[in-house]
Residue frames as qw, qx, qy, qz and C-alpha x, y, z in Angstrom:
[[0.000, 0.885, 0.465, 0.000, 0.00, 0.00, 0.00],
 [0.316, -0.778, 0.097, 0.534, 2.86, 2.41, 0.86],
 [0.395, -0.115, 0.592, 0.693, 4.44, 1.84, -2.54],
 [0.181, 0.630, 0.665, 0.358, 1.14, 2.60, -4.25],
 [0.161, -0.918, -0.257, 0.255, 0.79, 5.83, -2.27],
 [0.383, -0.554, 0.327, 0.663, 4.31, 6.91, -3.30],
 [0.335, 0.180, 0.684, 0.623, 3.63, 6.23, -6.98],
 [0.064, 0.777, 0.596, 0.192, 0.30, 8.07, -6.97],
 [0.258, -0.859, -0.128, 0.422, 1.76, 11.12, -5.19],
 [0.332, -0.442, 0.448, 0.702, 4.23, 11.55, -8.07],
 [0.448, 0.508, 0.677, 0.288, 1.73, 11.42, -10.92],
 [0.105, -0.260, 0.140, 0.950, 1.86, 14.47, -13.22],
 [0.205, -0.210, -0.642, -0.709, -1.04, 13.76, -15.54],
 [0.440, -0.067, 0.367, -0.817, -4.38, 14.85, -14.04],
 [0.807, 0.092, -0.275, -0.515, -6.33, 12.29, -16.06],
 [0.671, 0.160, -0.710, 0.145, -4.00, 9.45, -15.20],
 [0.032, 0.199, -0.660, 0.724, -3.94, 10.61, -11.59],
 [0.623, -0.081, 0.149, -0.764, -7.73, 10.53, -11.35],
 [0.845, 0.094, -0.462, -0.254, -7.84, 6.99, -12.69],
 [0.522, 0.183, -0.727, 0.406, -5.21, 5.89, -10.20],
 [0.262, -0.214, 0.483, -0.808, -7.07, 7.53, -7.32],
 [0.813, -0.032, -0.096, -0.573, -10.12, 5.47, -8.25],
 [0.794, 0.170, -0.581, 0.056, -8.00, 2.32, -8.42],
 [0.175, 0.321, -0.666, 0.651, -6.39, 3.19, -5.08],
 [0.484, -0.142, 0.414, -0.758, -9.74, 3.40, -3.25],
 [0.864, 0.087, -0.311, -0.386, -11.10, 0.37, -5.09],
 [0.590, 0.240, -0.715, 0.287, -8.17, -1.56, -3.65],
 [0.093, -0.217, 0.617, -0.751, -8.86, -0.29, -0.14],
 [0.703, -0.045, 0.111, -0.701, -12.53, -1.22, -0.41],
 [0.831, 0.147, -0.513, -0.158, -11.71, -4.71, -1.65],
 [0.430, 0.200, -0.728, 0.494, -9.45, -5.13, 1.38],
 [0.524, -0.665, -0.492, -0.204, -12.38, -4.07, 3.61],
 [0.400, 0.113, -0.430, 0.802, -10.30, -1.65, 5.65],
 [0.246, -0.725, -0.583, 0.271, -11.82, 0.25, 8.56],
 [0.085, 0.974, 0.175, 0.120, -12.17, 4.03, 9.02],
 [0.424, -0.795, 0.298, 0.316, -8.76, 4.66, 10.65],
 [0.630, -0.063, 0.586, 0.507, -7.06, 2.78, 7.82],
 [0.392, 0.731, 0.455, 0.326, -8.98, 4.82, 5.24],
 [0.112, -0.993, 0.002, 0.043, -7.99, 8.09, 6.90],
 [0.571, -0.574, 0.438, 0.391, -4.33, 6.99, 7.23],
 [0.611, 0.205, 0.587, 0.490, -4.11, 5.89, 3.59],
 [0.259, 0.871, 0.350, 0.229, -5.82, 9.08, 2.38],
 [0.287, -0.922, 0.148, 0.216, -3.39, 11.26, 4.33],
 [0.593, -0.326, 0.550, 0.490, -0.45, 9.46, 2.75],
 [0.502, 0.492, 0.579, 0.414, -1.96, 9.81, -0.71],
 [0.105, 0.936, 0.257, 0.214, -2.83, 13.49, -0.36],
 [0.579, 0.174, -0.279, 0.746, 0.36, 14.31, 1.60],
 [0.174, -0.401, 0.218, -0.872, -1.61, 16.25, 4.21],
 [0.231, 0.053, 0.804, -0.546, -3.81, 15.53, 7.21],
 [0.416, -0.204, -0.647, -0.605, -7.04, 13.70, 6.30],
 [0.240, -0.036, 0.675, -0.697, -10.08, 13.45, 8.54],
 [0.380, -0.305, -0.771, -0.410, -13.36, 11.55, 8.88],
 [0.212, 0.000, 0.592, -0.777, -16.29, 12.37, 11.17],
 [0.223, -0.388, -0.840, -0.307, -19.64, 10.54, 11.45],
 [0.334, -0.469, -0.008, -0.818, -22.62, 12.58, 12.68],
 [0.800, -0.384, -0.392, -0.244, -23.88, 9.62, 14.69],
 [0.787, -0.275, -0.329, 0.444, -20.78, 9.38, 16.89],
 [0.086, -0.995, 0.009, -0.053, -19.43, 12.93, 16.64],
 [0.667, -0.545, 0.356, 0.362, -15.88, 11.54, 16.90],
 [0.480, 0.813, -0.281, -0.171, -13.23, 12.65, 14.38],
 [0.885, -0.128, 0.294, 0.337, -10.56, 10.34, 12.98],
 [0.292, 0.932, -0.204, -0.061, -7.51, 12.33, 11.74],
 [0.872, -0.168, 0.229, 0.399, -4.17, 11.09, 10.43],
 [0.020, -0.836, 0.339, 0.432, -1.02, 12.86, 9.27],
 [0.698, 0.580, -0.365, -0.207, 0.87, 11.90, 6.09],
 [0.148, 0.508, -0.830, 0.176, 3.46, 9.95, 8.12],
 [0.603, -0.162, -0.764, -0.163, 0.74, 7.58, 9.32],
 [0.222, -0.150, -0.698, 0.664, 0.48, 8.90, 12.87],
 [0.099, -0.766, -0.635, 0.002, -2.72, 10.14, 14.45],
 [0.160, 0.526, 0.019, 0.835, -3.08, 13.92, 14.14],
 [0.423, -0.515, -0.620, 0.414, -3.31, 15.40, 17.64],
 [0.132, -0.113, -0.058, 0.983, -2.96, 19.14, 17.02],
 [0.355, 0.561, 0.477, -0.575, -6.23, 21.12, 17.00],
 [0.512, 0.400, 0.628, 0.428, -7.67, 20.88, 13.50],
 [0.010, -0.303, 0.114, 0.946, -7.49, 24.06, 11.41],
 [0.621, 0.489, 0.151, -0.594, -10.19, 25.05, 8.93],
 [0.741, 0.116, 0.617, 0.238, -10.26, 22.24, 6.33],
 [0.042, -0.383, 0.465, 0.797, -8.91, 23.16, 2.92],
 [0.503, 0.044, -0.551, -0.665, -11.62, 21.02, 1.28],
 [0.434, -0.018, 0.765, -0.476, -14.52, 18.87, 2.48],
 [0.443, -0.016, -0.686, -0.577, -17.06, 16.40, 1.12],
 [0.695, -0.231, 0.303, -0.610, -20.22, 14.85, 2.63],
 [0.025, -0.100, 0.994, 0.029, -20.54, 11.13, 3.39],
 [0.637, 0.060, -0.051, -0.767, -23.86, 9.90, 2.01],
 [0.012, -0.010, 1.000, -0.005, -25.59, 6.61, 2.72],
 [0.058, 0.546, 0.835, 0.010, -29.13, 5.78, 1.58],
 [0.103, 0.689, 0.333, 0.635, -29.54, 9.38, 0.36],
 [0.469, -0.871, -0.141, -0.034, -28.81, 10.74, 3.86],
 [0.324, 0.701, -0.444, 0.454, -25.73, 12.70, 4.86],
 [0.853, -0.456, -0.250, 0.052, -24.14, 10.72, 7.71],
 [0.658, -0.557, 0.084, 0.500, -20.81, 12.53, 8.08],
 [0.300, 0.936, -0.170, -0.077, -17.97, 14.50, 6.53],
 [0.845, -0.065, 0.126, 0.515, -14.49, 13.84, 5.15],
 [0.116, 0.991, -0.055, -0.038, -11.88, 16.54, 4.71],
 [0.769, 0.215, -0.117, 0.590, -8.26, 17.45, 3.94],
 [0.334, -0.905, -0.041, 0.260, -6.16, 19.91, 5.93],
 [0.716, 0.337, 0.118, 0.599, -3.75, 21.18, 3.30],
 [0.348, -0.633, -0.159, 0.673, -1.75, 24.18, 4.52],
 [0.091, -0.296, 0.373, 0.874, -1.29, 25.70, 1.08],
 [0.537, 0.249, -0.262, -0.762, -3.39, 25.76, -2.08],
 [0.847, 0.058, 0.439, -0.295, -5.64, 22.77, -2.74],
 [0.320, -0.281, 0.803, 0.418, -4.20, 20.02, -4.89],
 [0.401, 0.207, -0.495, -0.742, -5.52, 19.20, -8.38],
 [0.501, -0.105, -0.831, -0.218, -6.85, 15.82, -7.21],
 [0.098, -0.065, 0.675, -0.729, -8.19, 16.82, -3.79],
 [0.646, 0.081, 0.067, -0.756, -11.82, 16.76, -4.92],
 [0.757, 0.177, -0.577, -0.251, -11.36, 13.32, -6.46],
 [0.307, 0.166, -0.830, 0.435, -9.64, 12.01, -3.33],
 [0.300, -0.002, 0.535, -0.790, -12.47, 13.24, -1.11],
 [0.726, 0.126, -0.206, -0.644, -15.17, 11.89, -3.42],
 [0.718, 0.140, -0.680, -0.054, -13.67, 8.41, -3.40],
 [0.146, 0.146, -0.760, 0.616, -12.89, 8.59, 0.32],
 [0.500, -0.024, 0.300, -0.812, -16.52, 9.44, 1.12],
 [0.810, 0.122, -0.386, -0.424, -17.73, 6.49, -0.96],
 [0.561, 0.183, -0.768, 0.249, -15.29, 4.16, 0.79],
 [0.104, -0.134, 0.631, -0.757, -16.34, 5.42, 4.23],
 [0.687, 0.006, 0.038, -0.725, -20.04, 4.90, 3.44],
 [0.793, 0.146, -0.566, -0.172, -19.27, 1.33, 2.35],
 [0.351, 0.183, -0.772, 0.498, -17.31, 0.69, 5.55],
 [0.352, -0.108, 0.432, -0.823, -20.10, 2.09, 7.75],
 [0.800, 0.057, -0.175, -0.571, -22.65, -0.10, 6.02],
 [0.725, 0.207, -0.656, 0.034, -20.40, -3.14, 6.40],
 [0.375, 0.129, -0.724, 0.564, -19.30, -2.83, 10.01],
 [0.024, -0.314, -0.716, 0.623, -22.53, -2.73, 11.97],
 [0.197, 0.749, 0.623, -0.108, -25.96, -1.09, 11.87],
 [0.332, 0.510, 0.242, 0.756, -26.05, 1.81, 9.48],
 [0.209, -0.340, -0.400, 0.825, -25.95, 5.17, 11.22],
 [0.132, -0.268, -0.415, -0.859, -28.63, 6.54, 8.95],
 [0.303, 0.137, 0.557, -0.761, -31.89, 7.71, 10.49],
 [0.667, 0.264, -0.152, -0.680, -34.22, 7.20, 7.53],
 [0.401, -0.119, 0.907, -0.048, -35.43, 3.63, 7.27],
 [0.154, -0.132, -0.825, -0.528, -37.34, 1.43, 4.86],
 [0.502, -0.154, 0.117, -0.843, -41.03, 2.38, 5.39],
 [0.793, -0.064, -0.518, -0.314, -42.03, -1.26, 4.90],
 [0.537, 0.009, -0.713, 0.451, -39.88, -2.34, 7.87],
 [0.086, -0.092, 0.408, -0.904, -41.18, 0.49, 10.05],
 [0.648, -0.120, -0.188, -0.728, -44.76, -0.39, 9.13],
 [0.724, -0.064, -0.687, 0.004, -44.11, -4.00, 10.17],
 [0.291, 0.039, -0.643, 0.707, -43.02, -2.72, 13.58],
 [0.209, 0.061, 0.341, -0.914, -46.03, -0.49, 14.24],
 [0.546, -0.079, -0.502, -0.666, -48.80, -2.38, 12.43],
 [0.626, -0.203, 0.526, -0.538, -51.39, -4.16, 14.56],
 [0.915, 0.269, -0.095, -0.284, -51.57, -6.84, 11.84],
 [0.439, 0.556, -0.687, 0.162, -47.94, -7.94, 12.38],
 [0.888, -0.372, -0.267, 0.021, -47.21, -10.99, 14.51],
 [0.492, -0.832, 0.230, 0.111, -44.57, -10.74, 17.23],
 [0.792, -0.109, 0.398, 0.451, -41.98, -12.75, 15.28],
 [0.485, 0.636, 0.304, 0.517, -42.23, -10.43, 12.25],
 [0.161, -0.968, -0.016, -0.190, -42.12, -7.37, 14.50],
 [0.677, -0.628, 0.288, 0.254, -39.02, -8.61, 16.34],
 [0.734, 0.153, 0.389, 0.534, -37.25, -9.41, 13.07],
 [0.278, 0.827, 0.222, 0.434, -38.06, -5.96, 11.66],
 [0.378, -0.919, 0.109, -0.022, -36.69, -4.30, 14.81],
 [0.762, -0.347, 0.359, 0.412, -33.46, -6.31, 14.52],
 [0.603, 0.442, 0.374, 0.548, -33.07, -5.28, 10.88],
 [0.036, 0.926, 0.127, 0.352, -33.56, -1.66, 11.92],
 [0.407, 0.467, -0.483, 0.619, -30.74, -1.95, 14.45],
 [0.522, -0.557, 0.244, -0.598, -32.71, -2.27, 17.71],
 [0.201, 0.204, -0.930, 0.232, -31.45, -4.91, 20.13],
 [0.477, -0.409, -0.747, -0.215, -34.02, -7.21, 21.70],
 [0.438, -0.487, -0.569, 0.497, -33.55, -5.71, 25.16],
 [0.127, -0.035, 0.011, 0.991, -33.80, -2.08, 23.98],
 [0.231, 0.635, 0.630, -0.382, -37.20, -0.44, 24.66],
 [0.240, 0.269, 0.503, 0.786, -38.67, 1.30, 21.65],
 [0.135, 0.566, 0.376, -0.721, -40.49, 4.62, 21.96],
 [0.322, 0.468, 0.664, 0.487, -42.86, 5.59, 19.16],
 [0.003, 0.543, 0.151, -0.826, -43.47, 9.21, 18.10],
 [0.408, 0.643, 0.581, 0.287, -45.88, 10.55, 15.47],
 [0.237, -0.503, 0.025, 0.831, -44.80, 13.86, 13.94],
 [0.445, 0.775, 0.388, 0.224, -45.90, 16.50, 11.47],
 [0.301, -0.751, 0.146, 0.569, -43.38, 19.06, 10.30],
 [0.591, 0.797, -0.102, -0.073, -41.87, 20.74, 7.26],
 [0.155, -0.734, 0.660, 0.041, -38.42, 19.69, 8.55],
 [0.618, 0.284, -0.717, -0.154, -36.78, 16.46, 7.31],
 [0.877, -0.404, -0.132, -0.226, -37.65, 13.43, 9.43],
 [0.824, 0.082, -0.341, 0.444, -34.00, 12.39, 9.80],
 [0.157, 0.468, -0.302, 0.816, -33.18, 15.74, 11.39],
 [0.609, -0.504, 0.052, -0.610, -36.10, 15.47, 13.83],
 [0.952, -0.180, -0.247, 0.009, -35.13, 11.91, 14.73],
 [0.640, 0.262, -0.368, 0.622, -31.53, 12.90, 15.37],
 [0.121, -0.508, 0.254, -0.814, -32.66, 15.69, 17.68],
 [0.784, -0.410, -0.072, -0.460, -35.13, 13.51, 19.59],
 [0.932, -0.313, 0.162, 0.080, -32.59, 10.74, 20.21],
 [0.274, 0.854, -0.441, -0.028, -29.01, 11.95, 19.60],
 [0.391, -0.512, 0.762, -0.064, -27.49, 8.90, 21.32],
 [0.581, 0.226, -0.662, -0.415, -29.19, 6.47, 18.89],
 [0.212, 0.161, 0.771, 0.578, -30.62, 4.08, 17.89],
 [0.358, 0.545, 0.320, -0.687, -33.33, 5.99, 16.08],
 [0.231, 0.153, 0.778, 0.564, -35.17, 5.31, 12.83],
 [0.325, 0.500, 0.255, -0.761, -37.76, 7.33, 10.92],
 [0.150, 0.165, 0.799, 0.559, -40.05, 6.88, 7.94],
 [0.407, 0.065, -0.014, -0.911, -43.18, 8.51, 6.50],
 [0.110, 0.294, 0.949, 0.004, -46.43, 6.57, 6.82],
 [0.099, 0.793, 0.578, 0.163, -49.03, 8.45, 4.83],
 [0.102, 0.833, 0.029, 0.543, -49.17, 12.09, 5.90],
 [0.589, -0.775, 0.185, -0.139, -47.61, 11.36, 9.30],
 [0.442, 0.565, -0.658, 0.228, -43.98, 10.67, 10.11],
 [0.886, -0.449, -0.091, -0.072, -43.15, 7.84, 12.52],
 [0.207, 0.689, -0.611, 0.331, -40.00, 7.85, 14.63],
 [0.918, -0.302, -0.254, 0.040, -38.76, 4.80, 16.53],
 [0.191, 0.715, -0.467, 0.484, -36.20, 5.60, 19.21],
 [0.606, -0.117, -0.696, 0.368, -34.54, 4.07, 22.23],
 [0.246, -0.545, -0.465, 0.653, -35.18, 7.28, 24.17],
 [0.175, 0.743, 0.421, 0.490, -36.87, 10.61, 23.50],
 [0.307, -0.380, -0.258, 0.833, -35.83, 14.12, 24.51],
 [0.208, 0.779, 0.559, 0.191, -38.78, 16.29, 23.50],
 [0.215, -0.867, -0.054, 0.445, -37.06, 19.44, 24.76],
 [0.391, -0.334, 0.518, 0.683, -34.70, 19.25, 21.78],
 [0.414, 0.572, 0.658, 0.261, -37.46, 19.57, 19.19],
 [0.174, -0.024, 0.145, 0.974, -37.25, 22.78, 17.11],
 [0.360, 0.407, 0.307, -0.781, -40.14, 25.19, 16.69],
 [0.534, 0.354, -0.370, -0.672, -42.79, 24.21, 14.17],
 [0.338, 0.094, -0.932, -0.097, -42.76, 20.47, 14.93],
 [0.733, -0.270, 0.113, -0.615, -45.96, 18.80, 16.17],
 [0.354, 0.254, -0.896, 0.087, -45.30, 15.53, 18.00],
 [0.804, -0.349, 0.036, -0.480, -47.48, 12.93, 19.70],
 [0.145, 0.454, -0.856, 0.200, -45.76, 10.37, 21.94],
 [0.811, -0.216, -0.457, -0.294, -47.04, 6.92, 22.71],
 [0.387, -0.611, 0.544, -0.425, -46.68, 5.26, 26.10],
 [0.967, -0.073, 0.126, -0.211, -47.39, 1.55, 25.59],
 [0.495, -0.498, 0.664, 0.256, -44.57, -1.00, 25.58],
 [0.642, 0.304, 0.659, 0.246, -45.85, -2.69, 22.43],
 [0.174, -0.213, 0.329, 0.904, -44.86, -0.60, 19.36],
 [0.057, -0.413, -0.719, -0.557, -48.19, -1.16, 17.60],
 [0.292, -0.771, -0.554, 0.115, -50.21, 0.10, 20.58],
 [0.364, -0.550, -0.038, 0.751, -47.71, 2.92, 21.15],
 [0.156, 0.079, 0.509, 0.843, -48.11, 4.02, 17.50],
 [0.178, -0.647, -0.669, -0.319, -51.88, 4.15, 17.92],
 [0.392, -0.754, -0.346, 0.398, -51.44, 6.23, 21.07],
 [0.368, -0.308, 0.195, 0.855, -48.89, 8.51, 19.38],
 [0.050, 0.347, 0.581, 0.734, -51.27, 9.27, 16.50],
 [0.300, -0.766, -0.565, -0.066, -54.04, 10.04, 18.98],
 [0.444, -0.636, -0.146, 0.615, -51.76, 12.34, 20.96],
 [0.309, 0.008, 0.379, 0.872, -50.72, 14.10, 17.72],
 [0.063, -0.628, -0.611, -0.478, -54.36, 15.03, 17.11],
 [0.399, -0.818, -0.373, 0.179, -54.41, 16.93, 20.42],
 [0.521, -0.202, 0.040, 0.828, -51.39, 19.09, 19.58],
 [0.171, 0.936, 0.304, 0.048, -51.73, 22.80, 18.87],
 [0.399, 0.700, -0.180, 0.564, -49.54, 25.85, 18.32],
 [0.384, -0.740, 0.306, -0.460, -49.69, 26.45, 22.08],
 [0.709, -0.371, 0.586, -0.130, -49.03, 22.80, 22.92],
 [0.562, 0.561, -0.508, -0.333, -46.96, 21.30, 20.06],
 [0.350, 0.235, -0.900, 0.110, -45.90, 18.18, 21.98],
 [0.731, -0.306, 0.138, -0.594, -48.45, 15.89, 23.67],
 [0.074, 0.239, -0.960, 0.129, -47.73, 12.68, 25.56],
 [0.554, -0.276, -0.644, -0.450, -50.55, 10.16, 25.46],
 [0.496, -0.309, -0.731, 0.353, -50.24, 9.26, 29.14],
 [0.096, -0.182, -0.314, 0.927, -50.83, 12.90, 30.09],
 [0.326, -0.224, -0.449, -0.801, -54.15, 13.06, 28.22],
 [0.227, 0.073, 0.789, -0.566, -55.94, 10.86, 30.74],
 [0.400, 0.506, 0.721, -0.252, -59.70, 10.91, 30.22],
 [0.285, 0.688, -0.140, -0.653, -59.33, 13.53, 27.47],
 [0.052, -0.260, 0.861, 0.435, -58.16, 10.72, 25.17],
 [0.341, 0.398, 0.837, -0.158, -61.75, 9.46, 25.19],
 [0.341, 0.706, 0.085, -0.616, -62.74, 12.48, 23.07],
 [0.121, 0.464, -0.704, -0.523, -60.81, 10.96, 20.19],
 [0.146, 0.123, 0.980, 0.059, -63.16, 7.95, 20.27],
 [0.378, 0.558, 0.464, -0.575, -66.31, 10.04, 19.74],
 [0.524, 0.464, 0.596, 0.394, -67.70, 9.74, 16.17],
 [0.228, -0.021, 0.148, 0.962, -67.04, 12.92, 14.20],
 [0.215, -0.497, -0.541, -0.643, -70.71, 13.43, 13.33],
 [0.519, -0.666, -0.519, 0.136, -71.64, 13.33, 17.00],
 [0.447, -0.384, -0.120, 0.799, -68.98, 15.93, 17.87],
 [0.125, 0.170, 0.369, 0.905, -69.90, 18.14, 14.93],
 [0.317, -0.579, -0.567, -0.493, -73.58, 18.19, 15.94],
 [0.460, -0.497, -0.539, 0.501, -72.91, 19.11, 19.57],
 [0.016, 0.949, 0.285, 0.131, -74.21, 22.61, 20.39],
 [0.426, -0.818, 0.182, 0.341, -71.05, 23.79, 22.16],
 [0.585, -0.126, 0.543, 0.590, -68.76, 22.53, 19.38],
 [0.337, 0.660, 0.526, 0.417, -71.00, 24.12, 16.75],
 [0.149, -0.976, -0.141, 0.069, -70.89, 27.42, 18.69],
 [0.516, -0.585, 0.367, 0.506, -67.07, 27.33, 18.75],
 [0.516, 0.217, 0.607, 0.564, -67.03, 26.64, 15.01],
 [0.146, 0.870, 0.416, 0.222, -69.38, 29.58, 14.45],
 [0.336, -0.892, 0.077, 0.291, -67.13, 31.83, 16.55],
 [0.554, -0.303, 0.511, 0.584, -64.12, 30.77, 14.48],
 [0.433, 0.487, 0.613, 0.448, -66.01, 31.44, 11.27],
 [0.010, 0.956, 0.268, -0.118, -66.50, 35.10, 12.17],
 [0.628, 0.594, -0.050, 0.500, -62.92, 35.80, 11.19],
 [0.196, -0.858, 0.290, -0.375, -61.63, 37.19, 14.49],
 [0.763, 0.125, -0.584, 0.246, -58.73, 34.95, 15.57],
 [0.019, 0.420, -0.520, 0.743, -58.24, 36.99, 18.75],
 [0.727, -0.312, 0.087, -0.605, -61.47, 35.56, 20.18],
 [0.963, -0.011, -0.270, -0.020, -60.36, 31.96, 19.85],
 [0.526, 0.381, -0.501, 0.572, -56.85, 32.83, 21.06],
 [0.270, -0.454, 0.378, -0.760, -58.28, 34.52, 24.16],
 [0.873, -0.221, 0.008, -0.435, -60.65, 31.62, 24.88],
 [0.881, 0.180, -0.398, 0.181, -57.86, 29.08, 24.35],
 [0.280, 0.435, -0.527, 0.675, -55.52, 30.93, 26.73],
 [0.508, -0.390, 0.296, -0.708, -58.22, 31.18, 29.38],
 [0.954, -0.088, -0.114, -0.262, -59.14, 27.49, 29.08],
 [0.753, 0.308, -0.470, 0.341, -55.45, 26.49, 29.19],
 [0.205, 0.347, -0.529, 0.747, -54.70, 28.49, 32.35],
 [0.423, -0.565, -0.709, 0.021, -58.06, 28.54, 34.13],
 [0.345, -0.617, -0.287, 0.646, -57.23, 32.02, 35.35],
 [0.289, 0.929, 0.227, 0.048, -58.06, 35.48, 34.06],
 [0.186, -0.908, 0.322, 0.196, -54.76, 37.00, 35.17],
 [0.580, -0.290, 0.673, 0.355, -52.60, 34.09, 33.91],
 [0.574, 0.567, 0.540, 0.242, -54.41, 34.24, 30.56],
 [0.130, 0.990, 0.021, -0.048, -53.72, 38.00, 30.44],
 [0.392, -0.695, 0.522, 0.301, -50.01, 37.35, 31.09],
 [0.646, 0.079, 0.690, 0.316, -49.96, 34.72, 28.36],
 [0.429, 0.733, 0.460, 0.257, -51.60, 37.11, 25.88],
 [0.403, -0.048, -0.039, 0.913, -49.55, 40.14, 27.04],
 [0.181, -0.599, -0.375, -0.683, -52.75, 42.08, 27.75],
 [0.217, -0.260, 0.493, -0.802, -54.25, 43.81, 30.76],
 [0.043, 0.195, 0.966, -0.167, -56.58, 41.51, 32.67],
 [0.348, 0.498, 0.389, -0.693, -59.46, 43.96, 32.27],
 [0.410, 0.444, -0.473, -0.641, -59.15, 43.71, 28.46],
 [0.204, 0.069, -0.969, -0.120, -59.24, 39.93, 28.67],
 [0.180, 0.320, 0.774, -0.516, -62.25, 40.08, 30.99],
 [0.444, 0.498, 0.039, -0.744, -64.19, 42.21, 28.49],
 [0.380, 0.326, -0.735, -0.457, -63.33, 39.84, 25.66],
 [0.091, -0.049, -0.987, 0.121, -64.39, 36.78, 27.64],
 [0.324, 0.377, 0.544, -0.676, -67.67, 38.40, 28.59],
 [0.522, 0.480, -0.227, -0.668, -68.52, 38.98, 24.93],
 [0.318, 0.257, -0.884, -0.227, -67.28, 35.51, 23.92],
 [0.114, 0.129, 0.907, -0.384, -69.38, 33.91, 26.66],
 [0.479, 0.447, 0.298, -0.695, -72.51, 35.70, 25.45],
 [0.484, 0.450, -0.531, -0.530, -71.81, 34.59, 21.87],
 [0.286, 0.155, -0.945, -0.031, -71.34, 30.96, 22.92],
 [0.707, -0.421, -0.230, -0.519, -74.16, 30.95, 25.45],
 [0.799, -0.153, -0.485, 0.320, -71.72, 29.70, 28.12],
 [0.370, -0.912, 0.093, -0.152, -70.98, 31.30, 31.49],
 [0.706, 0.446, -0.427, 0.346, -67.20, 31.16, 31.31],
 [0.089, -0.604, 0.517, -0.600, -66.62, 32.35, 34.88],
 [0.833, -0.285, 0.269, -0.391, -68.34, 29.25, 36.27],
 [0.374, -0.403, 0.825, 0.126, -66.37, 25.97, 36.61],
 [0.655, 0.345, 0.672, -0.034, -68.95, 24.10, 34.52],
 [0.476, 0.860, 0.060, -0.176, -68.81, 26.75, 31.80],
 [0.041, -0.766, 0.611, 0.195, -65.01, 26.65, 31.71],
 [0.516, -0.130, 0.843, 0.078, -65.09, 22.84, 31.40],
 [0.640, 0.597, 0.471, -0.112, -67.66, 23.03, 28.58],
 [0.323, 0.901, -0.205, -0.202, -65.56, 25.56, 26.68],
 [0.213, -0.603, 0.750, 0.169, -62.38, 23.53, 27.06],
 [0.594, 0.111, 0.796, 0.027, -64.04, 20.31, 25.92],
 [0.572, 0.750, 0.297, -0.152, -65.65, 22.09, 22.95],
 [0.141, 0.860, -0.433, -0.230, -62.32, 23.64, 21.91],
 [0.353, -0.380, 0.845, 0.130, -60.62, 20.24, 22.12],
 [0.637, 0.359, 0.679, -0.065, -63.39, 18.48, 20.21],
 [0.480, 0.853, 0.032, -0.204, -63.19, 21.07, 17.44],
 [0.061, -0.732, 0.643, 0.219, -59.42, 20.64, 17.26],
 [0.504, -0.079, 0.857, 0.075, -59.91, 16.92, 16.74],
 [0.611, 0.634, 0.451, -0.147, -62.47, 17.60, 13.99],
 [0.275, 0.889, -0.264, -0.253, -59.97, 19.83, 12.18],
 [0.225, -0.526, 0.802, 0.172, -57.51, 16.94, 12.17],
 [0.837, 0.306, 0.383, -0.241, -59.43, 15.05, 9.49]]
């Protein structure tokens, strides 16, 4: 290998050099070398420090041209390239050339990234987050038997003793990014199922979710039941409460079982729908804040208004709805009607 590196470093012809770079990495891939060996060989070929970092581990592998591990703090890379596996970026490779970039640096990094992706796929569960939707569906489907579910989990990289949390999400952000944020320590897998994204993870840190993501979290140990719970919890999410855990719904979860026609025909739900149809979003926002806090002053703080302004609004809203909002029963009716309408909108 050292002799090949020496010969390639002395090539003058760009075209011939590119061909030999391809041959060089083909040889390394046939020998099934690991990541440190790839970084070491690339450093010798490029005659500068070469580095590899996988997003899943966060650890960098860096070698100097003499074959020793690079220990000095890394400078700004002279050139970089993404590592892609299954159409997902899983890491980065780079060169740390002190002077101008070499004529074959881009080719070296391209072939190095391909070789790294092959090594990652070969030596253990892929670090990608996006998974085959068919496998994920086998895990969460109520029609799957336990043997098929267990096999699908193994293929996705989950050990038998690892608990699996199920999350249903809606967001404009890529699912792999959301999955990585929810469970940075891995394992985590994600796939779209219809108009809802499903994330399977060993653990979930909801505090890491970015703004704009709606997430429902299941609680059951069985993934199929947990998926059903997660989808139900997702229906209860709102701009004010973007993350809902099924176990925290309690008896409210029963509202999701009510037939839509029955909810739609209820007088309180119809009154809320009529209020929303009048085109004044401030009314619904005020009512929602009051129902969420149960307090005039806390609702005023939430809305950044004086409590007297909120009181006047609620008085008018109560007359429109035909509900005495200052009474406990009226507050409960308004909250249930708001929730039922939210579930109807999630059709």
